[in-house]
C-alpha positions in Angstrom: -16.0 -7.8 79.0 -12.5 -8.1 77.9 -13.4 -11.4 75.9 -16.2 -9.6 74.2 -14.0 -6.7 73.0 -11.2 -9.1 71.8 -13.8 -11.2 69.8 -15.0 -7.8 68.3 -11.4 -6.9 67.3 -11.0 -10.1 65.6 -14.3 -10.0 63.6 -13.1 -6.4 62.5 -9.7 -7.8 61.2 -11.3 -10.6 59.5 -13.7 -8.4 57.7 -11.0 -6.0 56.8 -8.9 -8.7 55.3 -11.8 -10.1 53.4 -12.5 -6.4 51.9 -9.0 -5.9 51.2 -8.7 -9.2 49.3 -11.9 -8.4 47.3 -10.4 -5.2 46.3 -7.2 -6.6 45.1 -9.0 -9.1 43.0 -11.0 -6.3 41.3 -8.1 -4.2 40.7 -6.2 -7.0 39.1 -9.1 -8.0 36.9 -9.4 -4.2 35.6 -5.6 -4.0 34.8 -5.6 -5.5 31.5 -2.5 -6.6 29.9 -1.4 -4.1 27.3 -2.9 -5.1 23.8 -4.2 -8.2 24.8 -5.4 -10.3 21.9 -8.8 -12.3 21.9 -7.5 -15.2 20.0 -4.2 -16.4 21.9 -2.6 -17.9 18.7 1.1 -18.4 18.4 2.7 -15.3 17.6 5.0 -15.4 14.4 7.6 -13.3 13.6 7.8 -11.8 9.7 11.0 -12.1 7.7 11.5 -10.4 4.5 12.7 -12.4 1.5 14.2 -11.0 -1.6 12.0 -10.6 -4.8 12.9 -13.2 -7.4 12.3 -13.1 -11.2 9.6 -15.6 -12.3 9.7 -17.6 -15.7 6.6 -16.1 -16.9 7.5 -12.8 -18.5 4.0 -11.1 -18.7 3.6 -7.9 -16.7 3.6 -8.6 -12.8 3.8 -6.0 -9.9 7.3 -4.9 -9.0 6.3 -2.2 -6.5 3.2 -1.6 -4.2 3.3 1.5 -2.1 0.5 2.9 0.2 0.5 6.1 2.1 0.5 9.8 1.4 2.0 9.4 -1.9 2.1 11.1 -5.3 3.8 9.8 -8.6 5.8 11.3 -11.5 6.4 9.5 -14.8 8.2 10.3 -17.9 9.5 8.7 -20.7 12.2 9.3 -23.4 13.4 7.9 -26.7 16.5 9.5 -28.0 19.3 9.0 -30.7 22.0 9.6 -28.1 21.4 12.2 -25.1 17.9 13.8 -24.2 16.0 15.3 -21.1 13.8 13.1 -19.0 11.8 15.1 -16.3 10.5 14.7 -13.0 7.3 16.9 -11.4 8.1 17.6 -7.6 5.1 18.5 -5.5 5.9 21.3 -2.8 7.3 19.9 0.3 7.5 16.2 -1.1 10.6 13.9 -0.9 11.6 10.8 -2.9 10.4 7.8 -1.4 11.7 5.6 -4.2 12.5 5.9 -7.9 12.9 3.2 -10.8 13.9 3.1 -14.2 12.3 0.7 -17.0 13.9 0.5 -20.6 13.2 -1.5 -23.5 15.7 -2.7 -26.2 15.1 -2.7 -30.0 12.8 -5.6 -31.3 15.0 -8.6 -31.2 18.0 -10.2 -29.0 19.7 -6.9 -28.2 20.3 -7.0 -24.5 20.9 -3.4 -22.8 24.2 -3.7 -20.7 25.0 -2.1 -17.2 26.0 1.2 -17.6 24.5 1.7 -21.6 22.2 4.0 -20.2 23.3 6.9 -17.9 21.0 9.5 -15.6 23.3 12.5 -15.5 26.4 10.6 -16.2 25.7 8.0 -13.5 25.5 4.4 -14.8 22.2 2.6 -14.6 22.8 -0.9 -13.3 19.9 -3.2 -14.0 18.2 -5.5 -11.2 15.9 -7.4 -13.5 15.3 -8.3 -16.9 13.0 -10.2 -19.1 13.1 -11.4 -22.9 10.2 -12.3 -24.9 10.5 -10.4 -28.3 12.9 -7.6 -26.8 14.9 -7.1 -23.8 13.2 -5.2 -21.2 15.1 -3.9 -18.1 14.3 -2.7 -14.6 16.4 -0.8 -12.0 16.0 0.9 -8.7 17.6 4.3 -9.3 16.6 5.9 -6.0 20.4 6.5 -5.0 20.9 8.2 -8.6 18.3 10.7 -8.3 17.0 11.4 -4.6 19.5 13.9 -3.7 19.0 16.0 -6.7 15.3 16.0 -6.5 15.1 16.4 -2.5 17.4 19.4 -2.8 15.4 21.2 -5.7 12.7 23.5 -5.5 9.0 22.4 -6.4 8.5 22.0 -10.1 10.0 20.5 -13.0 13.5 18.9 -12.5 15.6 18.0 -15.9 17.8 14.8 -15.9 20.0 14.0 -18.7 19.8 10.5 -20.2 22.6 9.3 -22.4 22.3 6.0 -24.4 25.2 4.3 -25.7 24.5 2.2 -28.9 21.2 4.1 -29.0 19.9 2.4 -31.9 19.5 -0.7 -30.1 17.6 0.8 -27.3 13.8 2.0 -28.0 13.9 4.1 -24.9 13.4 4.4 -21.3 10.9 5.3 -18.5 11.6 7.3 -15.1 9.3 6.7 -12.2 9.5 8.8 -9.0 7.3 7.9 -5.9 6.9 11.0 -3.5 6.2 11.0 0.1 3.8 14.1 -0.3 2.4 16.0 2.7 0.0 17.7 0.5 -1.9 14.5 0.2 -4.9 14.0 2.8 -5.9 10.4 2.2 -3.8 7.2 1.5 -3.1 6.4 -2.1 -1.7 3.2 -3.9 0.9 3.2 -6.6 1.5 -0.2 -8.1 4.3 -0.3 -10.6 4.2 -3.5 -13.1 7.2 -4.5 -15.5 7.6 -7.6 -18.0 6.5 -8.2 -21.4 3.1 -8.3 -22.5 1.8 -11.6 -24.0 0.4 -10.6 -27.5 -2.4 -12.8 -26.8 -3.4 -10.6 -23.8 -3.1 -10.1 -20.3 -5.4 -9.6 -17.6 -4.5 -7.6 -14.1 -6.9 -8.0 -11.3 -6.9 -5.1 -8.6 -8.1 -6.2 -5.1 -9.2 -3.2 -3.0 -9.1 -3.0 0.8 -12.5 -1.8 1.0 -15.5 -1.6 -1.4 -15.4 1.5 -3.8 -17.1 4.6 -2.4 -17.3 7.0 -5.4 -18.5 9.7 -3.2 -15.2 9.8 -1.4 -13.6 13.3 -2.2 -10.5 13.4 -4.3 -10.9 9.6 -5.3 -9.1 8.9 -8.8 -8.2 5.8 -10.5 -5.3 6.7 -13.1 -3.5 4.0 -15.3 -0.7 4.3 -17.5 1.1 2.1 -20.0 4.5 2.2 -21.3 4.9 0.8 -24.8 7.8 0.4 -27.1 8.3 -0.6 -30.9 4.8 0.8 -31.9 4.7 3.0 -35.1 1.4 4.6 -35.7 2.2 7.1 -38.4 0.4 5.2 -41.3 0.5 1.8 -39.8 -2.0 -0.1 -38.0 0.2 -0.9 -35.0 -2.0 -0.6 -31.7 -3.2 -2.4 -28.4 -6.8 -2.4 -27.1 -7.4 -2.1 -23.4 -10.6 -3.1 -21.4 -11.7 -2.6 -17.9 -14.3 -4.6 -16.5 -15.3 -5.8 -19.8 -15.8 -2.5 -21.1 -13.4 -1.1 -24.1 -11.2 1.8 -22.9 -9.1 2.2 -26.0 -8.1 0.8 -29.3 -5.2 3.1 -29.9 -2.7 2.5 -27.2 0.9 2.8 -28.7 3.1 5.1 -30.9 6.1 7.0 -30.1 4.7 9.9 -28.3 7.8 10.1 -26.1 10.4 9.4 -28.8 12.3 12.4 -30.5 11.2 11.1 -33.9 9.0 8.2 -35.1 12.0 5.9 -36.0 13.3 2.3 -34.9 15.5 3.0 -31.5 13.1 6.0 -30.6 9.6 4.3 -30.5 8.5 4.7 -27.0 5.3 6.0 -25.2 4.4 6.2 -21.7 1.3 7.9 -19.9 2.9 10.3 -17.8 3.9 14.3 -17.9 2.1 16.4 -20.1 -0.5 13.9 -21.2 -4.1 13.8 -20.6 -6.2 10.9 -19.1 -9.2 12.1 -21.2 -8.2 10.6 -24.6 -9.2 9.0 -26.9 -12.5 10.3 -27.4 -13.9 7.0 -28.9 -12.8 3.9 -27.3 -12.9 2.3 -30.7 -11.1 4.4 -32.8 -7.7 3.2 -34.1 -4.5 5.5 -34.5 -3.6 5.1 -38.1 -2.2 8.6 -38.8 -2.3 10.2 -35.3 0.0 8.8 -32.9 -1.4 11.5 -30.3 -5.0 10.2 -30.4 -4.2 8.1 -27.3 -1.6 9.3 -24.4 -1.5 6.0 -22.8 -2.9 7.7 -19.7 -6.3 6.7 -18.6 -8.8 7.6 -16.0 -10.7 4.1 -15.2 -12.9 5.6 -12.2 -16.1 5.8 -14.7 -15.4 2.1 -15.5 -16.2 1.1 -11.7 -19.1 1.2 -9.5 -19.7 1.9 -5.8 -19.6 -1.3 -4.1 -17.0 -2.9 -6.3 -14.0 -4.4 -4.4 -12.0 -5.6 -7.7 -11.2 -4.1 -10.8 -10.3 -6.5 -14.0 -8.1 -4.8 -16.6 -7.4 -6.7 -20.0 -4.5 -5.7 -22.7 -4.2 -7.2 -26.2 -2.2 -6.3 -29.1 -3.6 -7.5 -32.4 -0.9 -6.4 -34.7 1.5 -8.8 -32.6 4.7 -6.5 -32.7 4.1 -4.2 -29.9 6.0 -4.5 -26.5 4.0 -3.2 -23.3 6.8 -3.9 -20.8 5.5 -1.2 -18.0 2.0 -0.3 -16.5 1.2 1.4 -13.3 -1.8 2.4 -11.3 -2.1 5.6 -9.4 -5.2 5.2 -7.3 -5.9 8.1 -4.8 -8.0 7.9 -1.8 -7.8 4.0 -2.0 -5.9 0.9 -1.1 -5.2 -1.8 -3.6 -3.1 -4.5 -4.9 -2.4 -6.0 -8.3 -2.3 -9.9 -8.8 -1.3 -12.2 -6.0 -1.0 -10.1 -3.0 -2.8 -9.0 0.3 -4.6 -5.8 1.5 -5.2 -4.9 4.9 -8.3 -2.6 6.0 -9.8 -0.4 7.2 -7.0 2.1 6.1 -8.0 4.1 9.1 -10.1 4.1 12.3 -10.5 6.0 15.4 -11.9 4.6 18.8 -11.8 5.2 22.3 -9.2 3.5 24.5 -11.1 0.5 26.4 -12.9 -1.0 23.2 -11.9 -3.6 20.6 -10.8 -3.1 17.1 -10.7 -5.4 14.3 -8.7 -5.4 11.0 -9.3 -7.5 8.0 -6.7 -9.0 5.6 -7.9 -10.2 2.3 -5.6 -12.3 0.1 -6.1 -13.2 -3.6 -4.0 -15.2 -6.2 -2.8 -14.0 -9.6 -6.3 -14.3 -11.1 -7.7 -12.3 -8.8 -9.4 -15.2 -6.8 -9.7 -15.5 -2.9 -7.1 -17.7 -1.4 -8.5 -19.9 1.3 -6.4 -21.8 4.5 -3.5 -19.4 4.1 -1.6 -18.1 7.2 -1.5 -14.4 7.6 0.7 -12.8 10.1 -0.3 -9.5 11.7 2.0 -7.0 13.5 1.7 -3.7 14.8 4.8 -1.9 13.9 4.6 1.4 16.0 2.2 3.0 18.4 1.1 2.4 22.1 0.6 -1.3 21.2 4.0 -1.9 19.3 5.1 -5.4 19.0 2.0 -7.0 19.4 1.6 -9.8 16.7 -0.8 -12.6 15.9 -1.6 -15.0 13.1 -5.0 -16.3 11.5 -6.2 -18.3 8.6 -8.1 -16.9 5.6 -11.6 -18.4 5.1 -13.4 -19.0 1.9 -13.5 -15.2 1.2 -9.9 -15.0 1.6 -10.1 -13.1 4.8 -8.3 -13.2 8.1 -9.1 -10.8 11.0 -7.1 -9.7 14.1 -9.0 -8.2 17.0 -7.2 -6.6 19.8 -8.1 -4.1 22.8 -6.8 -0.6 22.9 -5.5 0.0 26.5 -3.7 3.3 25.9 -3.9 6.3 23.5 -2.1 7.0 20.4 -1.8 5.9 16.8 -1.0 2.5 16.0 0.4 1.5 12.6 -0.5 -2.1 11.7 0.6 -4.6 8.8 -0.1 -8.0 7.4 1.9 -10.5 5.7 1.7 -14.1 3.9 3.8 -16.5 2.1 3.1 -16.2 -1.7 3.2 -18.9 -4.2 6.8 -18.3 -5.0 7.7 -18.6 -1.2 8.3 -15.0 -0.8 6.9 -12.8 2.1 4.4 -10.3 0.7 3.4 -7.5 2.9 0.2 -5.4 2.9 -0.4 -1.8 3.0 0.1 -0.3 6.2 -3.1 1.0 8.0 -3.4 3.3 11.1 -5.6 3.0 14.1 -6.0 6.0 16.5 -6.9 5.4 20.1 -8.4 8.4 22.0 -8.3 8.6 25.7 -11.2 9.5 28.0 -11.8 13.2 28.5 -11.9 14.7 31.8 -13.6 17.8 32.9 -11.1 18.0 35.9 -7.6 19.1 35.0 -4.5 16.6 35.3 -7.1 13.8 36.3 -5.9 10.6 35.2 -9.2 8.9 34.2 -7.2 5.3 33.4 -6.3 5.0 37.0 -8.3 2.8 39.4 -10.3 5.2 41.4 -9.6 5.5 45.2 -12.9 7.0 46.2 -15.3 5.7 46.9 -14.2 2.3 45.9 -11.7 1.7 48.9 -12.1 4.5 51.7 -15.8 4.5 52.0 -16.3 0.6 52.5 -13.4 0.6 55.0 -14.6 3.7 56.8 -18.2 1.8 56.9 -16.4 -1.2 58.3 -14.5 0.7 60.9 -17.5 2.3 61.9 -19.8 -0.6 62.5 -16.8 -2.3 64.4 -16.5 0.7 66.6 -20.4 0.9 67.3 -20.3 -2.7 67.9 -17.6 -2.4 70.5 -19.2 0.5 72.3 -22.4 -1.4 72.6 -20.8 -4.6 74.1 -18.8 -2.3 76.6 
């Protein structure tokens, strides 16, 4: 009798041990490492490298920003001192600000401090020389405090030029973080000196165009100096995706008078993107026929993932030194670069999410076999990194499992042909937890009932019944 009882107790203990071991294995299997990656590639950290000037003077991207952004652009050509303006949206703050300036045609370099903003010297970060000296500077520190502290609306800055005759004019560009923007926008600023035989810029979009998206707009602006259109056939042509956009770009719209040292125009404040009426009309006696601000949305179709823009100056004596793209509800890059998509997505915790990076070269062609590094900058999976190589379409993907709720911010990067690290736009991934009908119930915990208690109770009950029968 005692032996039988002892044997029954031993059987019970063995069953209990087996049951608990199985449960521990199941628990460990269900506790996935936070942010686990499908592809266990080597994780690579990203290091930023300073942008350097290239020998080619043609227009090239200097700034690409994506986010809830808006833009203010204005120009001025003056005989000494004049006003340049900034349009501030309500509640917006300055993310960054830049100045581009062009000298008179010929070897007239603009020295540091030769242009002032509200009495503060502008010191140049970059310049190119082809037919004129064109200069570029980050002027955020010179304008941010005044703009951020000012109410919404127009803000005046006093521009002073020393030896003004040798300066055709300047352009002030301000990029705002704008809380009123609902969708992500892309702003691209280009600087250089146009090849008089023509330049082509290829925009790569993170996702194919869907023209039904509310508030979508594609605006492009040009900054041109040394162009005289009062009784003169000086103009540039612009084509988008092979279609003529204008044959009248140029003039001195932003100069105080149409004279050397004040021949400048830029598409921006107080300009219209609805002219010229005819894309083949030239501006012989009407320098305001074209405001150098263009709506190019009608030149693209839903499903397009690239946009090609071509410019040429038939008179061979105009200086296109600045261009920008203000693309609303769109993520894009110009020239050699990388875009990441989708721009935003929402999924429940416990599912996988894939982001796709696309890399293109200066000609807008996909780059194959290029290593792309991914990193989650913030959010519940912050710090997760991975790398992958682009395929024949220039695409590389990154897939990870969402294990906690919250919003991830993701970025991608690659090393370009100049051996500099180029970053993509930042995208957002929202992870939503499983909803519960019971207050304060944590659905992410491993349930204790009936997984544990009921099986254990069953084993105990069977063992007890067995012991009673033998007794």
